[in-house]
C-alpha positions, 0 to 999 in steps of 0.5 A: 723878398717881401711878402704882402703879409708883412705890410699888414702888421702896423695898421690898416693897409690899402693895396692897389695896382699902379693904376689905382693910386687914387685909392691909396691917396683917398685912404691916406686922406680919410684915415688922417681925418679919422685918426686911424693908422693906415699904410697904402701901397701900389704893387706892380710895375711902377708901383711901390713894390714890384711883383715878379709873378704878376698875380697878386691882383687876380689873387685879391680879386682886383681889376684895373683901378681896383683896391683892397683894404686889409685889417691889421690881422691880414684879413680883407675888410673891403674890396673895390674891383675897379675905380670909383667916381668918388674914391674918397667917399667910398673909402670913408664909408668903408673905414667907418664901417670896419674901424671899431669906434 
C-alpha cells in the first residue's frame, strides 16, 4: 500500500482528485518552465492512484476540481479548494512564492 507521504520525497507535488487534473497539467507545465522538479497525481476513481477510504480530499481540504501543492518535506505549500479560471497563472504564482530562488 502506498501512502501519500511516499509521493513527496523527490520534489514538489501537486495532488488532485480526478476532476482536478487540469491543475496537474498546469503544475507540470509551469514547473518545467521554471526548472523546478514537480510531480502531479490524481487520487481517486479514474486517477493515478485509488483511495479505498475516499477521505483524502476531505483531509486535504479539497472540493470538486481542487488541488494541493505539497513541499518535498510533506508540508502543504498552497491549496485551491476548487477549480480556477486560469489554473496555469494561479500555479505560477503559487510556485514562485514557495520555491526559493
